[in-house]
mmCIF file of the N, C-alpha and C atoms, coordinates in Angstrom:
data_MODEL
# 
_entry.id   MODEL 
# 
loop_
_atom_site.group_PDB 
_atom_site.id 
_atom_site.type_symbol 
_atom_site.label_atom_id 
_atom_site.label_alt_id 
_atom_site.label_comp_id 
_atom_site.label_asym_id 
_atom_site.label_entity_id 
_atom_site.label_seq_id 
_atom_site.pdbx_PDB_ins_code 
_atom_site.Cartn_x 
_atom_site.Cartn_y 
_atom_site.Cartn_z 
_atom_site.occupancy 
_atom_site.B_iso_or_equiv 
_atom_site.pdbx_formal_charge 
_atom_site.auth_seq_id 
_atom_site.auth_comp_id 
_atom_site.auth_asym_id 
_atom_site.auth_atom_id 
_atom_site.pdbx_PDB_model_num 
ATOM 1   N N  . MET A 1 1  ? 13.980 0.352   -16.889 1.00 0.00 ? 1  MET A N  1 
ATOM 2   C CA . MET A 1 1  ? 13.448 1.662   -17.229 1.00 0.00 ? 1  MET A CA 1 
ATOM 3   C C  . MET A 1 1  ? 14.208 2.730   -16.456 1.00 0.00 ? 1  MET A C  1 
ATOM 4   N N  . THR A 1 2  ? 14.364 3.874   -17.087 1.00 0.00 ? 2  THR A N  1 
ATOM 5   C CA . THR A 1 2  ? 14.996 4.991   -16.406 1.00 0.00 ? 2  THR A CA 1 
ATOM 6   C C  . THR A 1 2  ? 13.956 5.722   -15.559 1.00 0.00 ? 2  THR A C  1 
ATOM 7   N N  . LEU A 1 3  ? 14.427 6.533   -14.638 1.00 0.00 ? 3  LEU A N  1 
ATOM 8   C CA . LEU A 1 3  ? 13.511 7.322   -13.815 1.00 0.00 ? 3  LEU A CA 1 
ATOM 9   C C  . LEU A 1 3  ? 12.670 8.261   -14.674 1.00 0.00 ? 3  LEU A C  1 
ATOM 10  N N  . GLU A 1 4  ? 13.271 8.789   -15.731 1.00 0.00 ? 4  GLU A N  1 
ATOM 11  C CA . GLU A 1 4  ? 12.541 9.692   -16.622 1.00 0.00 ? 4  GLU A CA 1 
ATOM 12  C C  . GLU A 1 4  ? 11.406 8.961   -17.324 1.00 0.00 ? 4  GLU A C  1 
ATOM 13  N N  . GLU A 1 5  ? 11.660 7.735   -17.751 1.00 0.00 ? 5  GLU A N  1 
ATOM 14  C CA . GLU A 1 5  ? 10.619 6.939   -18.417 1.00 0.00 ? 5  GLU A CA 1 
ATOM 15  C C  . GLU A 1 5  ? 9.493  6.593   -17.443 1.00 0.00 ? 5  GLU A C  1 
ATOM 16  N N  . ILE A 1 6  ? 9.864  6.250   -16.227 1.00 0.00 ? 6  ILE A N  1 
ATOM 17  C CA . ILE A 1 6  ? 8.867  5.938   -15.204 1.00 0.00 ? 6  ILE A CA 1 
ATOM 18  C C  . ILE A 1 6  ? 8.029  7.171   -14.906 1.00 0.00 ? 6  ILE A C  1 
ATOM 19  N N  . GLU A 1 7  ? 8.692  8.303   -14.741 1.00 0.00 ? 7  GLU A N  1 
ATOM 20  C CA . GLU A 1 7  ? 7.983  9.555   -14.463 1.00 0.00 ? 7  GLU A CA 1 
ATOM 21  C C  . GLU A 1 7  ? 7.008  9.887   -15.597 1.00 0.00 ? 7  GLU A C  1 
ATOM 22  N N  . PHE A 1 8  ? 7.435  9.699   -16.825 1.00 0.00 ? 8  PHE A N  1 
ATOM 23  C CA . PHE A 1 8  ? 6.582  9.961   -17.982 1.00 0.00 ? 8  PHE A CA 1 
ATOM 24  C C  . PHE A 1 8  ? 5.338  9.070   -17.956 1.00 0.00 ? 8  PHE A C  1 
ATOM 25  N N  . GLU A 1 9  ? 5.523  7.787   -17.679 1.00 0.00 ? 9  GLU A N  1 
ATOM 26  C CA . GLU A 1 9  ? 4.392  6.853   -17.611 1.00 0.00 ? 9  GLU A CA 1 
ATOM 27  C C  . GLU A 1 9  ? 3.427  7.235   -16.493 1.00 0.00 ? 9  GLU A C  1 
ATOM 28  N N  . LEU A 1 10 ? 3.962  7.639   -15.360 1.00 0.00 ? 10 LEU A N  1 
ATOM 29  C CA . LEU A 1 10 ? 3.112  8.039   -14.233 1.00 0.00 ? 10 LEU A CA 1 
ATOM 30  C C  . LEU A 1 10 ? 2.324  9.298   -14.574 1.00 0.00 ? 10 LEU A C  1 
ATOM 31  N N  . GLU A 1 11 ? 2.971  10.213  -15.270 1.00 0.00 ? 11 GLU A N  1 
ATOM 32  C CA . GLU A 1 11 ? 2.295  11.441  -15.695 1.00 0.00 ? 11 GLU A CA 1 
ATOM 33  C C  . GLU A 1 11 ? 1.160  11.122  -16.669 1.00 0.00 ? 11 GLU A C  1 
ATOM 34  N N  . LEU A 1 12 ? 1.429  10.228  -17.614 1.00 0.00 ? 12 LEU A N  1 
ATOM 35  C CA . LEU A 1 12 ? 0.396  9.831   -18.572 1.00 0.00 ? 12 LEU A CA 1 
ATOM 36  C C  . LEU A 1 12 ? -0.778 9.133   -17.884 1.00 0.00 ? 12 LEU A C  1 
ATOM 37  N N  . ALA A 1 13 ? -0.484 8.425   -16.805 1.00 0.00 ? 13 ALA A N  1 
ATOM 38  C CA . ALA A 1 13 ? -1.532 7.717   -16.069 1.00 0.00 ? 13 ALA A CA 1 
ATOM 39  C C  . ALA A 1 13 ? -2.400 8.661   -15.251 1.00 0.00 ? 13 ALA A C  1 
ATOM 40  N N  . GLY A 1 14 ? -1.954 9.917   -15.098 1.00 0.00 ? 14 GLY A N  1 
ATOM 41  C CA . GLY A 1 14 ? -2.770 10.907  -14.409 1.00 0.00 ? 14 GLY A CA 1 
ATOM 42  C C  . GLY A 1 14 ? -2.465 11.083  -12.936 1.00 0.00 ? 14 GLY A C  1 
ATOM 43  N N  . LEU A 1 15 ? -1.329 10.565  -12.468 1.00 0.00 ? 15 LEU A N  1 
ATOM 44  C CA . LEU A 1 15 ? -0.975 10.732  -11.062 1.00 0.00 ? 15 LEU A CA 1 
ATOM 45  C C  . LEU A 1 15 ? -0.607 12.181  -10.777 1.00 0.00 ? 15 LEU A C  1 
ATOM 46  N N  . SER A 1 16 ? -0.921 12.625  -9.577  1.00 0.00 ? 16 SER A N  1 
ATOM 47  C CA . SER A 1 16 ? -0.526 13.968  -9.167  1.00 0.00 ? 16 SER A CA 1 
ATOM 48  C C  . SER A 1 16 ? 0.992  14.004  -8.994  1.00 0.00 ? 16 SER A C  1 
ATOM 49  N N  . ARG A 1 17 ? 1.543  15.184  -8.980  1.00 0.00 ? 17 ARG A N  1 
ATOM 50  C CA . ARG A 1 17 ? 3.002  15.315  -8.821  1.00 0.00 ? 17 ARG A CA 1 
ATOM 51  C C  . ARG A 1 17 ? 3.448  14.686  -7.495  1.00 0.00 ? 17 ARG A C  1 
ATOM 52  N N  . GLU A 1 18 ? 2.668  14.864  -6.459  1.00 0.00 ? 18 GLU A N  1 
ATOM 53  C CA . GLU A 1 18 ? 3.002  14.297  -5.147  1.00 0.00 ? 18 GLU A CA 1 
ATOM 54  C C  . GLU A 1 18 ? 3.060  12.766  -5.215  1.00 0.00 ? 18 GLU A C  1 
ATOM 55  N N  . GLN A 1 19 ? 2.091  12.160  -5.896  1.00 0.00 ? 19 GLN A N  1 
ATOM 56  C CA . GLN A 1 19 ? 2.071  10.704  -6.043  1.00 0.00 ? 19 GLN A CA 1 
ATOM 57  C C  . GLN A 1 19 ? 3.254  10.229  -6.884  1.00 0.00 ? 19 GLN A C  1 
ATOM 58  N N  . GLN A 1 20 ? 3.589  10.983  -7.928  1.00 0.00 ? 20 GLN A N  1 
ATOM 59  C CA . GLN A 1 20 ? 4.735  10.645  -8.767  1.00 0.00 ? 20 GLN A CA 1 
ATOM 60  C C  . GLN A 1 20 ? 6.024  10.654  -7.949  1.00 0.00 ? 20 GLN A C  1 
ATOM 61  N N  . VAL A 1 21 ? 6.205  11.692  -7.154  1.00 0.00 ? 21 VAL A N  1 
ATOM 62  C CA . VAL A 1 21 ? 7.415  11.830  -6.344  1.00 0.00 ? 21 VAL A CA 1 
ATOM 63  C C  . VAL A 1 21 ? 7.527  10.670  -5.353  1.00 0.00 ? 21 VAL A C  1 
ATOM 64  N N  . LYS A 1 22 ? 6.404  10.303  -4.763  1.00 0.00 ? 22 LYS A N  1 
ATOM 65  C CA . LYS A 1 22 ? 6.393  9.190   -3.807  1.00 0.00 ? 22 LYS A CA 1 
ATOM 66  C C  . LYS A 1 22 ? 6.851  7.892   -4.477  1.00 0.00 ? 22 LYS A C  1 
ATOM 67  N N  . LEU A 1 23 ? 6.304  7.592   -5.650  1.00 0.00 ? 23 LEU A N  1 
ATOM 68  C CA . LEU A 1 23 ? 6.675  6.365   -6.348  1.00 0.00 ? 23 LEU A CA 1 
ATOM 69  C C  . LEU A 1 23 ? 8.100  6.423   -6.898  1.00 0.00 ? 23 LEU A C  1 
ATOM 70  N N  . LEU A 1 24 ? 8.516  7.578   -7.376  1.00 0.00 ? 24 LEU A N  1 
ATOM 71  C CA . LEU A 1 24 ? 9.887  7.720   -7.873  1.00 0.00 ? 24 LEU A CA 1 
ATOM 72  C C  . LEU A 1 24 ? 10.899 7.555   -6.743  1.00 0.00 ? 24 LEU A C  1 
ATOM 73  N N  . SER A 1 25 ? 10.577 8.060   -5.570  1.00 0.00 ? 25 SER A N  1 
ATOM 74  C CA . SER A 1 25 ? 11.455 7.870   -4.407  1.00 0.00 ? 25 SER A CA 1 
ATOM 75  C C  . SER A 1 25 ? 11.566 6.390   -4.063  1.00 0.00 ? 25 SER A C  1 
ATOM 76  N N  . PHE A 1 26 ? 10.438 5.683   -4.145  1.00 0.00 ? 26 PHE A N  1 
ATOM 77  C CA . PHE A 1 26 ? 10.444 4.247   -3.891  1.00 0.00 ? 26 PHE A CA 1 
ATOM 78  C C  . PHE A 1 26 ? 11.372 3.537   -4.879  1.00 0.00 ? 26 PHE A C  1 
ATOM 79  N N  . VAL A 1 27 ? 11.289 3.914   -6.157  1.00 0.00 ? 27 VAL A N  1 
ATOM 80  C CA . VAL A 1 27 ? 12.124 3.284   -7.188  1.00 0.00 ? 27 VAL A CA 1 
ATOM 81  C C  . VAL A 1 27 ? 13.594 3.595   -6.940  1.00 0.00 ? 27 VAL A C  1 
ATOM 82  N N  . LYS A 1 28 ? 13.911 4.823   -6.550  1.00 0.00 ? 28 LYS A N  1 
ATOM 83  C CA . LYS A 1 28 ? 15.301 5.188   -6.272  1.00 0.00 ? 28 LYS A CA 1 
ATOM 84  C C  . LYS A 1 28 ? 15.877 4.337   -5.147  1.00 0.00 ? 28 LYS A C  1 
ATOM 85  N N  . MET A 1 29 ? 15.061 4.055   -4.145  1.00 0.00 ? 29 MET A N  1 
ATOM 86  C CA . MET A 1 29 ? 15.545 3.296   -2.992  1.00 0.00 ? 29 MET A CA 1 
ATOM 87  C C  . MET A 1 29 ? 15.567 1.792   -3.254  1.00 0.00 ? 29 MET A C  1 
ATOM 88  N N  . ASN A 1 30 ? 14.615 1.276   -4.032  1.00 0.00 ? 30 ASN A N  1 
ATOM 89  C CA . ASN A 1 30 ? 14.444 -0.168  -4.178  1.00 0.00 ? 30 ASN A CA 1 
ATOM 90  C C  . ASN A 1 30 ? 14.690 -0.705  -5.580  1.00 0.00 ? 30 ASN A C  1 
ATOM 91  N N  . GLY A 1 31 ? 14.886 0.175   -6.544  1.00 0.00 ? 31 GLY A N  1 
ATOM 92  C CA . GLY A 1 31 ? 15.044 -0.273  -7.918  1.00 0.00 ? 31 GLY A CA 1 
ATOM 93  C C  . GLY A 1 31 ? 13.692 -0.461  -8.589  1.00 0.00 ? 31 GLY A C  1 
ATOM 94  N N  . PHE A 1 32 ? 13.732 -0.638  -9.903  1.00 0.00 ? 32 PHE A N  1 
ATOM 95  C CA . PHE A 1 32 ? 12.503 -0.787  -10.685 1.00 0.00 ? 32 PHE A CA 1 
ATOM 96  C C  . PHE A 1 32 ? 12.001 -2.222  -10.590 1.00 0.00 ? 32 PHE A C  1 
ATOM 97  N N  . ASP A 1 33 ? 10.782 -2.376  -10.116 1.00 0.00 ? 33 ASP A N  1 
ATOM 98  C CA . ASP A 1 33 ? 10.108 -3.676  -10.071 1.00 0.00 ? 33 ASP A CA 1 
ATOM 99  C C  . ASP A 1 33 ? 8.687  -3.438  -10.569 1.00 0.00 ? 33 ASP A C  1 
ATOM 100 N N  . ALA A 1 34 ? 8.420  -3.883  -11.793 1.00 0.00 ? 34 ALA A N  1 
ATOM 101 C CA . ALA A 1 34 ? 7.142  -3.606  -12.451 1.00 0.00 ? 34 ALA A CA 1 
ATOM 102 C C  . ALA A 1 34 ? 5.953  -4.098  -11.629 1.00 0.00 ? 34 ALA A C  1 
ATOM 103 N N  . LYS A 1 35 ? 6.043  -5.297  -11.102 1.00 0.00 ? 35 LYS A N  1 
ATOM 104 C CA . LYS A 1 35 ? 4.912  -5.858  -10.359 1.00 0.00 ? 35 LYS A CA 1 
ATOM 105 C C  . LYS A 1 35 ? 4.630  -5.069  -9.081  1.00 0.00 ? 35 LYS A C  1 
ATOM 106 N N  . THR A 1 36 ? 5.669  -4.676  -8.380  1.00 0.00 ? 36 THR A N  1 
ATOM 107 C CA . THR A 1 36 ? 5.486  -3.901  -7.148  1.00 0.00 ? 36 THR A CA 1 
ATOM 108 C C  . THR A 1 36 ? 4.903  -2.530  -7.453  1.00 0.00 ? 36 THR A C  1 
ATOM 109 N N  . LEU A 1 37 ? 5.411  -1.881  -8.489  1.00 0.00 ? 37 LEU A N  1 
ATOM 110 C CA . LEU A 1 37 ? 4.879  -0.562  -8.856  1.00 0.00 ? 37 LEU A CA 1 
ATOM 111 C C  . LEU A 1 37 ? 3.418  -0.653  -9.263  1.00 0.00 ? 37 LEU A C  1 
ATOM 112 N N  . ASP A 1 38 ? 3.076  -1.673  -10.021 1.00 0.00 ? 38 ASP A N  1 
ATOM 113 C CA . ASP A 1 38 ? 1.681  -1.845  -10.423 1.00 0.00 ? 38 ASP A CA 1 
ATOM 114 C C  . ASP A 1 38 ? 0.789  -2.090  -9.214  1.00 0.00 ? 38 ASP A C  1 
ATOM 115 N N  . LYS A 1 39 ? 1.271  -2.855  -8.251  1.00 0.00 ? 39 LYS A N  1 
ATOM 116 C CA . LYS A 1 39 ? 0.489  -3.104  -7.046  1.00 0.00 ? 39 LYS A CA 1 
ATOM 117 C C  . LYS A 1 39 ? 0.253  -1.789  -6.297  1.00 0.00 ? 39 LYS A C  1 
ATOM 118 N N  . LYS A 1 40 ? 1.294  -0.963  -6.211  1.00 0.00 ? 40 LYS A N  1 
ATOM 119 C CA . LYS A 1 40 ? 1.158  0.336   -5.545  1.00 0.00 ? 40 LYS A CA 1 
ATOM 120 C C  . LYS A 1 40 ? 0.170  1.231   -6.300  1.00 0.00 ? 40 LYS A C  1 
ATOM 121 N N  . LEU A 1 41 ? 0.245  1.226   -7.622  1.00 0.00 ? 41 LEU A N  1 
ATOM 122 C CA . LEU A 1 41 ? -0.684 2.014   -8.428  1.00 0.00 ? 41 LEU A CA 1 
ATOM 123 C C  . LEU A 1 41 ? -2.126 1.568   -8.196  1.00 0.00 ? 41 LEU A C  1 
ATOM 124 N N  . GLN A 1 42 ? -2.336 0.262   -8.174  1.00 0.00 ? 42 GLN A N  1 
ATOM 125 C CA . GLN A 1 42 ? -3.688 -0.261  -7.969  1.00 0.00 ? 42 GLN A CA 1 
ATOM 126 C C  . GLN A 1 42 ? -4.214 0.113   -6.585  1.00 0.00 ? 42 GLN A C  1 
ATOM 127 N N  . LEU A 1 43 ? -3.349 0.115   -5.590  1.00 0.00 ? 43 LEU A N  1 
ATOM 128 C CA . LEU A 1 43 ? -3.762 0.532   -4.247  1.00 0.00 ? 43 LEU A CA 1 
ATOM 129 C C  . LEU A 1 43 ? -4.130 2.013   -4.210  1.00 0.00 ? 43 LEU A C  1 
ATOM 130 N N  . MET A 1 44 ? -3.544 2.782   -5.132  1.00 0.00 ? 44 MET A N  1 
ATOM 131 C CA . MET A 1 44 ? -3.845 4.209   -5.223  1.00 0.00 ? 44 MET A CA 1 
ATOM 132 C C  . MET A 1 44 ? -5.071 4.457   -6.108  1.00 0.00 ? 44 MET A C  1 
ATOM 133 N N  . GLY A 1 45 ? -5.615 3.396   -6.706  1.00 0.00 ? 45 GLY A N  1 
ATOM 134 C CA . GLY A 1 45 ? -6.808 3.528   -7.540  1.00 0.00 ? 45 GLY A CA 1 
ATOM 135 C C  . GLY A 1 45 ? -6.544 3.692   -9.022  1.00 0.00 ? 45 GLY A C  1 
ATOM 136 N N  . TYR A 1 46 ? -5.335 3.360   -9.465  1.00 0.00 ? 46 TYR A N  1 
ATOM 137 C CA . TYR A 1 46 ? -4.974 3.482   -10.886 1.00 0.00 ? 46 TYR A CA 1 
ATOM 138 C C  . TYR A 1 46 ? -4.798 2.111   -11.514 1.00 0.00 ? 46 TYR A C  1 
ATOM 139 N N  . GLU A 1 47 ? -4.834 2.091   -12.833 1.00 0.00 ? 47 GLU A N  1 
ATOM 140 C CA . GLU A 1 47 ? -4.617 0.858   -13.597 1.00 0.00 ? 47 GLU A CA 1 
ATOM 141 C C  . GLU A 1 47 ? -3.139 0.461   -13.512 1.00 0.00 ? 47 GLU A C  1 
ATOM 142 N N  . ALA A 1 48 ? -2.881 -0.827  -13.620 1.00 0.00 ? 48 ALA A N  1 
ATOM 143 C CA . ALA A 1 48 ? -1.505 -1.317  -13.715 1.00 0.00 ? 48 ALA A CA 1 
ATOM 144 C C  . ALA A 1 48 ? -0.940 -0.913  -15.071 1.00 0.00 ? 48 ALA A C  1 
ATOM 145 N N  . ILE A 1 49 ? 0.252  -0.322  -15.085 1.00 0.00 ? 49 ILE A N  1 
ATOM 146 C CA . ILE A 1 49 ? 0.829  0.132   -16.351 1.00 0.00 ? 49 ILE A CA 1 
ATOM 147 C C  . ILE A 1 49 ? 2.235  -0.397  -16.595 1.00 0.00 ? 49 ILE A C  1 
ATOM 148 N N  . PHE A 1 50 ? 2.874  -0.965  -15.605 1.00 0.00 ? 50 PHE A N  1 
ATOM 149 C CA . PHE A 1 50 ? 4.268  -1.369  -15.764 1.00 0.00 ? 50 PHE A CA 1 
ATOM 150 C C  . PHE A 1 50 ? 4.462  -2.850  -16.058 1.00 0.00 ? 50 PHE A C  1 
ATOM 151 N N  . SER A 1 51 ? 3.446  -3.657  -15.911 1.00 0.00 ? 51 SER A N  1 
ATOM 152 C CA . SER A 1 51 ? 3.585  -5.096  -16.156 1.00 0.00 ? 51 SER A CA 1 
ATOM 153 C C  . SER A 1 51 ? 4.012  -5.396  -17.585 1.00 0.00 ? 51 SER A C  1 
ATOM 154 N N  . ILE A 1 52 ? 3.607  -4.561  -18.534 1.00 0.00 ? 52 ILE A N  1 
ATOM 155 C CA . ILE A 1 52 ? 4.009  -4.796  -19.921 1.00 0.00 ? 52 ILE A CA 1 
ATOM 156 C C  . ILE A 1 52 ? 5.530  -4.713  -20.062 1.00 0.00 ? 52 ILE A C  1 
ATOM 157 N N  . TYR A 1 53 ? 6.188  -3.875  -19.272 1.00 0.00 ? 53 TYR A N  1 
ATOM 158 C CA . TYR A 1 53 ? 7.633  -3.753  -19.338 1.00 0.00 ? 53 TYR A CA 1 
ATOM 159 C C  . TYR A 1 53 ? 8.301  -4.958  -18.700 1.00 0.00 ? 53 TYR A C  1 
ATOM 160 N N  . ASP A 1 54 ? 7.677  -5.523  -17.688 1.00 0.00 ? 54 ASP A N  1 
ATOM 161 C CA . ASP A 1 54 ? 8.199  -6.712  -17.035 1.00 0.00 ? 54 ASP A CA 1 
ATOM 162 C C  . ASP A 1 54 ? 8.195  -7.888  -18.010 1.00 0.00 ? 54 ASP A C  1 
ATOM 163 N N  . VAL A 1 55 ? 7.150  -8.020  -18.802 1.00 0.00 ? 55 VAL A N  1 
ATOM 164 C CA . VAL A 1 55 ? 7.040  -9.088  -19.807 1.00 0.00 ? 55 VAL A CA 1 
ATOM 165 C C  . VAL A 1 55 ? 8.121  -8.916  -20.862 1.00 0.00 ? 55 VAL A C  1 
ATOM 166 N N  . GLU A 1 56 ? 8.352  -7.689  -21.316 1.00 0.00 ? 56 GLU A N  1 
ATOM 167 C CA . GLU A 1 56 ? 9.375  -7.434  -22.310 1.00 0.00 ? 56 GLU A CA 1 
ATOM 168 C C  . GLU A 1 56 ? 10.753 -7.797  -21.778 1.00 0.00 ? 56 GLU A C  1 
ATOM 169 N N  . ASP A 1 57 ? 11.038 -7.493  -20.511 1.00 0.00 ? 57 ASP A N  1 
ATOM 170 C CA . ASP A 1 57 ? 12.324 -7.818  -19.909 1.00 0.00 ? 57 ASP A CA 1 
ATOM 171 C C  . ASP A 1 57 ? 12.517 -9.325  -19.821 1.00 0.00 ? 57 ASP A C  1 
ATOM 172 N N  . ASP A 1 58 ? 11.446 -10.068 -19.547 1.00 0.00 ? 58 ASP A N  1 
ATOM 173 C CA . ASP A 1 58 ? 11.528 -11.526 -19.458 1.00 0.00 ? 58 ASP A CA 1 
ATOM 174 C C  . ASP A 1 58 ? 11.864 -12.157 -20.795 1.00 0.00 ? 58 ASP A C  1 
ATOM 175 N N  . GLN A 1 59 ? 11.471 -11.506 -21.886 1.00 0.00 ? 59 GLN A N  1 
ATOM 176 C CA . GLN A 1 59 ? 11.702 -12.068 -23.219 1.00 0.00 ? 59 GLN A CA 1 
ATOM 177 C C  . GLN A 1 59 ? 13.114 -11.807 -23.737 1.00 0.00 ? 59 GLN A C  1 
ATOM 178 N N  . LYS A 1 60 ? 13.863 -10.937 -23.103 1.00 0.00 ? 60 LYS A N  1 
ATOM 179 C CA . LYS A 1 60 ? 15.226 -10.601 -23.558 1.00 0.00 ? 60 LYS A CA 1 
ATOM 180 C C  . LYS A 1 60 ? 16.208 -11.682 -23.191 1.00 0.00 ? 60 LYS A C  1 
# 
């Protein structure tokens, strides 16, 4: 996923801009990892939203 796609998903999930920036910075430093991002979202009190992309990547 691109940073723009990740940002869009985070916005749709209802994260504040500050929370989005924090997670986007994490992705820039560590790369996209659906399971890790979902774990971070759940710790912030949000639903997991990136695992579906991880499943799609596994099927390619």
